[in-house]
N, C-alpha and C positions, 0 to 999 in steps of 0.2 A: 423548497427543495429538502431532500432528506439526506441522511448520513448512513453509510453502509460500512460494515466491517467484514473483511474476507480473510479467513485464516483457519488454523486448526481449531477444532471444537473447544478444546480447553482454553484457548486464547480468546475466543469470541463470545462464549457463553455469558460472561459478565456484561457485555455490551447490550445483549438482548434485554436484560433487566432494565437498562436505561432507555429502552424504547427505540434503539437503533435497529436497522435491518441487518441481519447477520447471515453470512454465507459460510457455512462450516465445511471444511474438507476433512475427510476421514484420514486420508494419506496425502502428503504433499504432492505426490504424483497425480492426484485427482484434481489439481488446481485448475487446469485448463477446462475440464468438464464443468466444474462448479462456476468458473468465470463466465461460461456461456449463459448462465442463468441471470447474470447481472447486466442491466441496461445502464451504462454509465450516464446516459442523458437524464436518468431519473434522480441523480444524486449530485449534491453540491460538494460533498466530501466522501472520499473512499479511503478508509484505513485498511491497509493490507499488511499482514504480518511478514516479517523478513523471509522466512522459508518459502512462503507462497509467492512473494514478490520475485524471488530468484527464478521461480518457474515461469512467472507471467511477464517477465521483462519485455519480451518481444510483442506480446499482445497489448501491453500498456504503452508501447512506443507511439501508437497512433493517437493517444490522448495527450502526449507531451506537447506543450505549447498552447493547449486550450486553457481558457480561464477557469472553466468548470467542466468536469469535477477536479477538485484539488486532490491529488493522490499523495497520501502520507504513509510512509513506511514506519511500522511500529514493531517493537520487539515482541517475540513470542513469550509465553508465560515463563519459560525456563531461562530467559535472559536475552540480551542483545548480541547480535553478530556484528554490529557496526554499520549495517547497510543503510539505515536511516541517516546517519551522520555522513556517510559517503555520498548519498543522493543530495543532501543539503549542500555539501561542499561543491559538487558538480554544478548544481543550479546557480550558486553564488558565483562560481568561476565563469560560467557561461554569461551571467548578467554583467559582471564587471571586467571580464577579460583576464583575470588572474586569480590565483588561489590566495585570497586575503584572510580566510578563516582559520586554516589549519597549518599555516606555514610553521616550520620549526626553526 
């Protein structure tokens, strides 16, 4: 199985050099159109940048609960918005029934 990265061109270009499949969006608003080019069944892991993930949440919902592909939210080149951490917190909370990771 392969690994793909979906996100802004500046964020995914480096992954192409590593041999990963990349799907670059020119504008975040183009994310749905670019996502239609991705066949999730071809990939073990999908890395998706935070801005693109925000746009694709509804489309990605159908993949939630599947073992493969693993969807990982990564920060864009300019920095993190905290979405990856939030997704991880929600997954752990769903698994154990309470927020054990980020309680203050």
